[in-house]
C-alpha positions in Angstrom: 40.9 43.3 -53.2 37.5 41.9 -54.4 35.8 43.4 -51.3 37.0 46.9 -52.3 35.6 46.3 -56.2 32.2 45.2 -54.8 31.3 47.2 -51.8 29.2 49.6 -53.8 26.3 47.0 -54.3 25.8 44.0 -56.6 27.1 43.9 -59.9 25.4 45.7 -62.7 25.4 44.3 -66.2 28.3 46.4 -67.5 30.6 45.9 -64.3 33.7 43.8 -64.4 33.3 40.3 -63.3 34.6 39.3 -60.0 36.5 36.1 -59.1 34.1 34.3 -56.9 36.9 31.7 -56.2 38.9 34.5 -54.5 35.9 36.1 -53.0 34.7 33.0 -51.3 37.9 32.4 -50.0 38.2 36.0 -48.6 34.8 35.4 -47.2 36.1 32.4 -45.2 39.2 34.4 -44.1 36.7 37.1 -42.7 34.8 34.5 -40.8 37.7 33.0 -39.2 39.1 36.2 -38.3 36.3 37.1 -36.0 33.9 38.4 -38.6 31.4 35.6 -38.9 28.4 37.9 -39.1 30.2 40.2 -41.8 31.2 36.9 -43.9 27.4 36.0 -43.4 26.3 39.2 -45.0 28.9 39.0 -47.9 27.9 35.5 -48.7 24.2 36.4 -48.6 24.7 39.5 -50.9 26.3 37.4 -53.6 24.7 34.1 -53.1 22.9 34.4 -56.6 26.1 35.4 -58.2 27.8 31.7 -58.4 27.3 28.4 -56.9 30.4 28.9 -54.8 29.1 31.8 -53.3 25.8 30.0 -52.6 27.5 27.3 -51.0 29.6 29.5 -48.8 26.3 31.1 -47.4 24.9 27.8 -46.8 28.2 26.5 -45.2 28.1 29.5 -42.8 24.7 28.7 -41.8 25.7 25.1 -41.1 28.8 26.1 -39.2 26.8 28.4 -37.1 24.3 25.6 -36.4 26.8 23.0 -35.3 28.3 25.6 -32.8 25.2 26.1 -31.2 22.7 23.0 -31.9 19.7 25.5 -31.8 16.6 23.9 -33.3 16.0 27.0 -35.5 19.4 27.3 -36.7 19.6 23.4 -37.5 16.3 23.8 -39.4 17.7 26.9 -41.4 20.8 25.3 -42.2 19.2 22.1 -43.5 16.9 24.3 -45.8 19.7 26.1 -47.2 21.9 23.2 -48.0 18.9 21.6 -49.7 18.3 24.7 -51.8 22.2 25.0 -52.8 22.3 21.5 -53.6 19.1 21.7 -55.8 20.9 24.6 -57.7 23.7 22.8 -58.2 22.8 19.3 -59.6 23.6 18.6 -63.1 20.6 17.1 -64.8 17.7 17.7 -67.5 17.1 21.4 -67.6 19.7 22.3 -65.1 22.3 24.3 -67.5 19.3 26.4 -68.6 18.5 27.1 -64.9 22.0 27.9 -64.1 22.3 30.4 -66.9 19.1 32.3 -65.5 20.2 31.9 -62.0 23.9 32.4 -61.8 24.6 34.4 -64.8 27.0 37.2 -64.3 25.8 39.3 -67.4 22.1 38.6 -68.2 22.3 39.7 -71.9 24.9 37.1 -72.4 23.3 33.8 -71.4 21.8 32.3 -74.6 25.0 30.7 -75.7 26.5 30.0 -72.2 27.8 26.4 -71.4 29.2 25.0 -68.4 32.8 24.6 -68.4 34.5 21.3 -67.2 35.7 23.3 -64.0 32.1 24.4 -63.3 30.7 21.0 -63.5 33.4 19.6 -61.0 32.8 22.4 -58.9 29.1 21.9 -58.9 29.4 18.1 -58.1 31.6 18.9 -55.4 29.0 21.5 -53.9 26.3 18.8 -54.2 28.2 16.2 -52.5 29.1 18.5 -49.6 25.7 19.6 -49.2 24.6 15.9 -48.8 27.3 15.1 -46.4 26.5 18.3 -44.2 22.7 17.3 -44.4 23.6 13.7 -43.2 25.4 15.3 -40.2 22.3 17.4 -39.3 20.3 14.3 -39.7 22.5 12.2 -37.4 22.0 14.9 -34.6 18.6 13.2 -33.6 20.5 10.0 -32.9 17.4 7.7 -33.6 17.5 4.8 -36.0 15.2 6.4 -38.7 18.0 9.2 -38.6 20.8 6.9 -38.8 19.1 5.3 -41.9 18.2 8.5 -43.5 21.6 10.0 -42.8 23.3 7.0 -44.1 21.4 7.1 -47.3 22.8 10.7 -47.8 26.1 9.6 -47.0 25.9 7.1 -49.6 24.9 9.5 -52.4 27.7 12.0 -51.1 30.2 9.0 -51.5 29.2 8.0 -54.8 30.0 11.7 -55.9 33.1 12.1 -54.0 34.7 8.9 -55.2 33.6 9.5 -58.9 34.8 13.0 -59.0 37.8 12.5 -57.1 39.1 9.9 -59.4 38.1 12.0 -62.4 40.2 15.1 -60.9 42.9 12.9 -59.8 43.3 11.3 -63.6 43.8 15.0 -64.8 46.1 16.0 -62.0 48.4 12.9 -62.7 48.9 14.0 -66.1 50.5 17.4 -65.0 53.9 18.3 -64.3 54.1 19.2 -60.7 57.1 19.8 -58.5 58.6 16.9 -57.0 61.0 16.6 -53.9 64.3 17.3 -55.9 62.8 20.5 -57.7 61.2 20.5 -61.1 58.4 22.5 -62.6 57.1 25.2 -60.2 53.6 25.5 -59.3 52.5 28.6 -57.3 49.2 27.7 -56.2 49.8 25.9 -52.6 50.9 28.2 -49.9 53.6 25.6 -49.0 55.6 23.1 -50.8 53.4 20.2 -51.8 55.1 17.0 -52.9 53.4 15.7 -56.0 56.0 13.2 -56.9 55.3 10.5 -54.5 51.6 10.5 -55.3 51.7 6.9 -56.7 53.3 5.5 -53.4 49.9 6.6 -51.6 48.3 4.1 -54.3 50.1 1.1 -52.8 50.3 2.0 -49.2 46.4 2.8 -48.9 47.1 5.3 -46.0 48.4 8.2 -48.2 50.1 9.5 -45.4 53.8 9.5 -46.5 55.0 12.7 -45.9 58.7 14.2 -46.8 59.7 17.6 -45.5 56.5 19.0 -44.4 54.9 18.1 -47.7 51.4 16.8 -48.3 50.7 14.2 -50.5 47.4 13.2 -52.5 45.7 10.1 -51.1 44.4 7.2 -53.1 40.7 6.6 -53.2 40.5 2.9 -51.7 37.6 1.3 -49.9 36.3 -2.3 -49.5 33.5 -1.6 -51.8 34.3 0.6 -54.8 31.7 3.0 -56.1 33.9 4.1 -59.1 31.9 2.3 -61.8 28.5 3.7 -60.3 27.4 7.1 -61.7 26.6 9.9 -59.5 23.3 10.1 -57.6 21.5 13.2 -59.1 24.5 14.4 -61.0 25.3 13.6 -64.6 28.9 12.6 -65.3 31.8 14.3 -66.9 33.8 11.5 -67.9 33.3 12.0 -71.6 35.0 15.5 -71.2 38.2 14.3 -69.7 40.1 13.4 -72.7 39.7 16.7 -74.1 40.0 18.8 -71.0 41.6 22.0 -70.8 42.1 22.2 -67.1 45.6 22.8 -65.9 47.7 24.4 -63.4 46.3 26.6 -60.5 42.7 25.8 -61.5 43.3 22.1 -61.4 45.3 22.3 -58.1 42.3 24.3 -56.6 40.0 21.7 -57.6 42.0 18.9 -56.1 42.1 20.7 -52.9 38.1 21.4 -53.0 37.3 17.6 -53.6 40.0 16.6 -51.0 38.2 18.4 -48.3 35.0 16.7 -48.5 36.5 13.4 -49.6 39.0 13.3 -46.6 36.2 14.7 -44.1 34.0 11.9 -45.2 36.7 9.2 -44.4 37.5 10.6 -41.3 33.9 10.8 -40.0 32.8 7.4 -41.2 35.9 5.9 -39.5 34.7 7.4 -36.0 31.1 6.0 -36.2 30.0 3.6 -33.3 30.4 -0.1 -34.4 26.9 -0.7 -34.2 26.0 1.9 -36.7 29.2 1.2 -38.8 27.5 -2.2 -39.5 24.5 -0.5 -41.0 26.7 1.9 -43.0 29.0 -1.0 -44.3 25.6 -2.6 -45.5 24.7 0.5 -47.5 28.2 0.3 -49.2 31.1 2.1 -47.7 33.5 2.2 -44.6 36.1 4.9 -43.8 39.9 5.0 -43.5 41.1 7.4 -41.1 44.6 7.6 -42.6 43.3 8.4 -46.0 40.9 10.9 -44.8 43.7 12.6 -42.8 46.1 12.7 -45.8 43.2 14.2 -47.9 42.6 16.8 -45.4 46.1 17.8 -45.1 46.4 18.3 -48.7 43.3 20.4 -48.8 44.5 22.6 -46.1 47.5 23.4 -48.5 45.6 24.3 -51.4 44.2 27.8 -52.7 40.7 26.6 -52.5 38.1 28.4 -50.2 38.0 25.2 -48.1 41.8 25.3 -47.3 41.1 27.0 -43.9 38.2 24.8 -43.3 40.5 21.7 -43.7 42.9 23.1 -41.1 40.1 23.6 -38.8 39.0 20.1 -39.4 42.5 18.7 -38.6 42.7 20.9 -35.6 39.3 19.6 -34.3 40.5 15.8 -35.1 44.0 16.4 -33.4 43.0 18.6 -30.4 39.4 17.2 -29.7 38.6 13.9 -31.0 41.6 12.0 -30.2 41.4 12.8 -26.8 37.6 12.4 -26.2 37.7 8.9 -28.0 40.8 7.6 -26.5 42.2 6.9 -30.3 45.7 6.7 -29.1 45.0 4.5 -26.1 47.0 5.8 -22.7 49.0 8.4 -25.0 47.1 11.3 -23.4 49.6 14.0 -25.4 48.4 12.5 -28.6 47.7 15.3 -31.2 49.7 17.8 -29.2 52.7 17.9 -31.8 50.4 18.0 -34.8 48.0 20.7 -33.3 51.3 22.8 -32.5 52.6 22.7 -36.0 49.2 23.6 -37.5 48.7 26.6 -35.3 52.2 27.7 -35.9 51.8 27.5 -39.6 48.5 29.6 -39.5 49.1 32.0 -36.5 50.4 35.0 -39.0 47.3 34.5 -41.0 44.9 34.4 -38.1 46.8 36.1 -35.4 43.6 37.2 -33.2 41.3 34.5 -34.6 38.9 33.5 -31.7 38.5 30.0 -33.3 42.1 29.3 -33.6 42.8 30.8 -30.3 40.0 28.3 -29.0 42.0 25.5 -30.6 45.4 26.7 -29.0 43.7 26.6 -25.7 42.6 23.0 -26.4 46.4 22.2 -27.2 47.6 23.7 -24.2 45.3 21.8 -22.0 46.4 18.6 -23.9 49.9 19.6 -22.7 48.7 19.7 -19.2 48.9 23.4 -18.7 45.3 24.1 -17.8 46.0 27.5 -16.5 47.4 28.9 -19.7 44.5 27.1 -21.5 41.9 29.1 -19.4 43.7 32.4 -20.1 43.9 31.5 -23.8 39.9 30.9 -23.6 39.5 34.1 -22.0 41.6 35.8 -24.8 39.4 34.1 -27.5 36.4 35.2 -25.5 37.5 38.8 -25.7 38.4 38.8 -29.3 34.7 37.5 -30.5 32.6 40.1 -28.9 29.1 40.0 -30.6 29.6 36.3 -32.1 27.4 34.4 -29.5 28.2 31.1 -31.0 32.0 31.5 -30.6 31.7 32.9 -27.3 29.7 29.9 -26.0 32.3 27.4 -27.1 34.9 29.5 -25.3 32.6 29.9 -22.1 32.1 25.9 -22.2 35.8 25.1 -22.3 36.7 27.8 -19.5 33.8 25.6 -17.4 35.5 22.3 -18.3 39.3 23.6 -17.6 38.1 24.9 -14.1 36.2 21.6 -13.4 39.4 19.8 -14.2 41.0 22.0 -11.4 38.2 21.3 -9.0 37.4 25.0 -9.0 33.9 24.8 -8.6 33.0 28.3 -8.3 34.2 29.3 -11.8 32.8 26.4 -13.3 29.5 27.0 -11.7 29.7 30.5 -13.2 30.3 29.2 -16.7 27.8 26.5 -16.9 25.1 28.7 -15.3 25.9 31.5 -18.1 25.5 28.4 -20.7 22.3 27.3 -19.2 20.8 30.7 -19.6 22.3 31.9 -22.9 22.8 28.4 -25.0 19.5 27.1 -26.5 21.2 23.7 -26.8 20.6 21.1 -24.0 19.8 23.5 -21.3 19.3 20.1 -19.2 23.0 19.1 -19.5 24.1 22.8 -18.4 21.5 22.7 -15.5 23.1 19.5 -14.4 26.5 20.6 -14.5 25.7 23.6 -12.7 23.9 21.7 -10.2 26.8 19.5 -9.7 29.1 22.4 -9.1 26.7 24.3 -6.9 26.4 21.2 -4.7 30.1 20.7 -4.7 30.3 24.2 -3.2 28.3 23.3 -0.3 25.0 24.6 -1.7 23.2 21.5 -1.6 19.8 23.4 -1.2 20.6 25.5 -4.6 21.8 22.1 -6.0 18.7 20.3 -5.2 16.5 23.0 -6.8 18.7 23.0 -10.1 18.5 19.1 -10.4 14.6 19.2 -10.1 14.8 21.5 -13.2 16.7 19.0 -15.5 13.8 16.5 -16.4 11.8 19.3 -17.6 14.6 20.8 -19.9 15.1 17.5 -21.8 14.4 18.0 -25.4 15.7 14.8 -26.8 15.0 11.7 -24.7 16.9 9.4 -27.1 19.8 12.0 -26.7 22.7 10.5 -24.7 23.7 13.2 -22.7 20.4 14.2 -21.8 18.9 10.8 -21.1 22.1 10.3 -18.6 21.6 13.8 -16.9 17.9 13.5 -16.6 18.4 9.9 -14.8 20.8 11.2 -12.6 19.0 14.3 -11.5 15.8 12.1 -11.0 17.6 10.4 -8.0 17.2 14.0 -6.0 13.5 14.3 -6.9 12.4 13.9 -3.2 15.8 14.2 -1.3 18.7 16.7 -1.7 22.2 15.4 -2.4 25.0 16.0 0.2 28.2 17.8 -0.9 30.3 14.5 -1.2 27.9 12.9 -3.5 28.0 16.2 -5.8 31.8 16.0 -5.8 31.6 12.2 -6.9 29.2 13.2 -9.9 31.6 15.9 -10.9 34.4 13.3 -10.9 32.1 10.8 -12.8 31.8 13.8 -15.6 35.4 14.2 -15.9 36.0 10.3 -16.1 33.1 9.9 -18.8 34.6 12.8 -20.7 37.8 11.2 -20.7 39.2 14.4 -18.9 41.1 12.7 -15.7 44.5 12.1 -17.7 44.8 15.9 -18.7 44.6 16.7 -14.8 47.8 17.6 -12.7 49.1 15.4 -9.9 48.0 17.8 -7.3 44.5 17.5 -8.6 44.4 13.8 -9.1 45.5 13.4 -5.3 42.9 16.0 -4.3 40.3 13.7 -6.2 41.3 10.8 -4.5 40.8 12.4 -1.2 37.3 13.3 -2.1 36.6 9.6 -3.1 37.8 8.5 0.4 34.9 10.7 2.0 32.0 8.9 0.3 30.3 6.7 2.9 27.0 5.7 1.2 27.3 2.2 0.2 24.8 2.9 -2.9 27.7 4.9 -4.3 30.6 2.3 -3.6 30.5 1.1 -7.3 30.9 4.4 -8.6 33.3 5.4 -6.2 35.5 2.3 -7.2 35.3 3.2 -10.7 36.7 6.5 -10.4 39.5 5.4 -7.7 40.6 2.8 -10.2 40.9 5.5 -12.9 42.7 7.7 -10.4 45.0 4.7 -9.4 45.8 4.1 -13.2 47.0 7.7 -14.0 49.1 7.5 -10.9 50.8 4.3 -12.4 49.4 2.0 -9.8 47.8 -0.5 -12.2 47.7 -3.3 -9.5 45.5 -1.2 -7.2 43.5 0.2 -10.3 42.7 -3.4 -11.5 41.4 -4.3 -8.0 39.2 -0.9 -7.8 37.6 -2.1 -11.3 37.1 -5.4 -9.9 35.2 -4.1 -6.9 33.2 -1.8 -9.2 32.1 -4.8 -11.2 31.4 -6.7 -8.0 29.6 -4.1 -6.2 27.4 -3.5 -9.4 26.2 -6.9 -9.2 22.2 -6.9 -8.7 21.8 -3.3 -9.3 19.5 -2.2 -12.1 20.8 1.1 -12.9 24.2 2.4 -13.7 25.3 -0.4 -16.1 27.6 2.1 -17.4 29.7 1.8 -14.5 30.1 -2.0 -14.8 30.8 -1.8 -18.6 33.4 1.1 -18.3 35.1 -0.9 -15.5 35.3 -4.0 -17.8 36.7 -2.1 -20.3 39.2 -0.6 -18.0 40.2 -3.8 -16.5 40.6 -5.3 -19.9 42.9 -2.4 -20.9 45.2 -3.0 -18.0 45.2 -6.8 -18.7 46.2 -6.8 -22.3 49.5 -5.1 -21.7 50.9 -8.1 -20.6 51.5 -11.3 -22.8 50.3 -13.4 -19.9 47.0 -11.9 -19.1 46.3 -11.0 -22.8 43.7 -13.5 -23.4 42.0 -12.4 -20.1 42.0 -9.0 -20.8 40.6 -9.6 -24.4 37.6 -11.4 -22.7 36.7 -8.4 -20.5 36.8 -6.3 -23.6 34.5 -8.6 -25.2 32.3 -8.9 -22.1 32.0 -5.0 -22.1 31.4 -5.0 -25.9 28.5 -7.7 -25.6 27.4 -8.2 -21.9 25.6 -4.7 -21.8 22.7 -3.0 -23.6 21.2 0.1 -23.8 23.3 1.7 -21.2 24.6 5.5 -20.8 27.2 6.1 -23.3 27.0 2.8 -24.9 28.2 4.2 -28.5 31.1 6.2 -26.9 32.5 3.1 -25.1 31.7 1.3 -28.2 34.2 3.1 -30.2 37.0 2.9 -27.6 36.5 -0.9 -27.5 36.2 -1.5 -31.1 39.5 0.6 -31.8 41.4 -1.2 -29.0 40.2 -4.7 -30.4 41.2 -3.5 -33.8 44.7 -2.6 -32.6 45.1 -6.1 -31.0 44.0 -7.8 -34.2 46.7 -5.5 -36.2 49.3 -6.2 -33.6 48.8 -9.9 -34.1 49.0 -10.1 -37.7 51.9 -7.8 -37.8 
């Protein structure tokens, strides 16, 4: 193993060169097998050995930052990504720099040249760095951040599409195994059907799968960037006619570029409609099916990004689909795909806390909340010393208990997050106050709520602005227990977690709603009751409740989100029947255009956008 060969220290001039591709993959395996700190040490130790190792070091820092959202980690990740990008950009004087910085044998650098594989690798790394920087920029959630992030995404996209097309052109010329046998290729860890690649060119989706195989998706977007040169990166098109890049090396590169290309498409397809208009103006839009197909292909490759592509697919199927209600009323969407992925990788990562985390998510999607809590606990025990992974497990345990109305255990989880996490202490303080008040400790809840406004770090953050506004309600007067319980149900509704609750819990929630006697809360009570009736297959009563929520909100300045979500829910019910389709669509449009700057506007905007898109596709099919 590579690690055994280099454990004595950095390479000397006379030592045998290491395979940095295999070493990078080994580092990723180490990270996913509960060794994130050890992996960070490995990548840091050899970050000047090659671009791949340097990129690995930057990515681990980026991943840690995204798990914690802590300001210092976000800043460190941004700095390292910028440094890696600078080191890997192909331009005037770059080859000389790379000879000096990444040369394996300092005495032999004078005649060194970059191979086509090296050029492609560096271009992909540059695009990856730009995309990750854009993600970090978007976190600020203000207009200037969206513009700056959009510009970074545009530059990344120009590189991805150009490199994707060039590598694919080489890939097409190779002889690959087809569905009926043929030339063998040992690189992919499972059968990869290359023969039907051309089918994806016409279908655009690239998602035609046969027998568990993964096909390469076609690069297709409304505004093609293929004719543009890569920003900050010199092209390699002139080398393609004489390229000596074949077999496993070419397959690895196809997997490497497919990761970024697919993740890019997937992320862009999920951006809120208002921001999407800006991004389309800049020059691109996303196609979710293309993105998923590319990620699937990458996950079966021999590149170091293959396990990360697997993580990305699990993230999409177990978190994003449910959170954004991408599949409408299908609350179990993503379960089958998630189970297949976990079954495939369990032997490689039997005790990985990260994959156990996703296993718990799948169990919760299936409705087995108790089993999910046990799995999150198992994951927590496996990641001792890894604070970032521990926190996501504790957070999910808090949420699973919240879904059971187990206020005590939820309170314990969220207060731990408030004390230990550096991300949004205001959010965790609010959740802690809700649970504390629901337990009957209204005095303690009052104290906790009064802490929230001072803990807000970013006023333009949707979650923090929401919890600060809610907490300010209790500035002078303590809440009662029923009010706190209703706020807990509101959180479950807004996070689209109610569909995953058991029937017994839903019935208990309905009982809690019936206890609300404060007329100022009737609009919110009606919204939650409507959602509960809908989940109990009583859509007629649900529609009545949503209409009540809209009517009771009239004349109120606050809680615009209640009316907006109620209109959306009413629209969803009405579009199910042909005779009320037009009326339902009008409610969706009212929810989309009739409210401005309300809580979770972007979140609801995504759901409305996808619903209207499905209606349009259904009408034309």
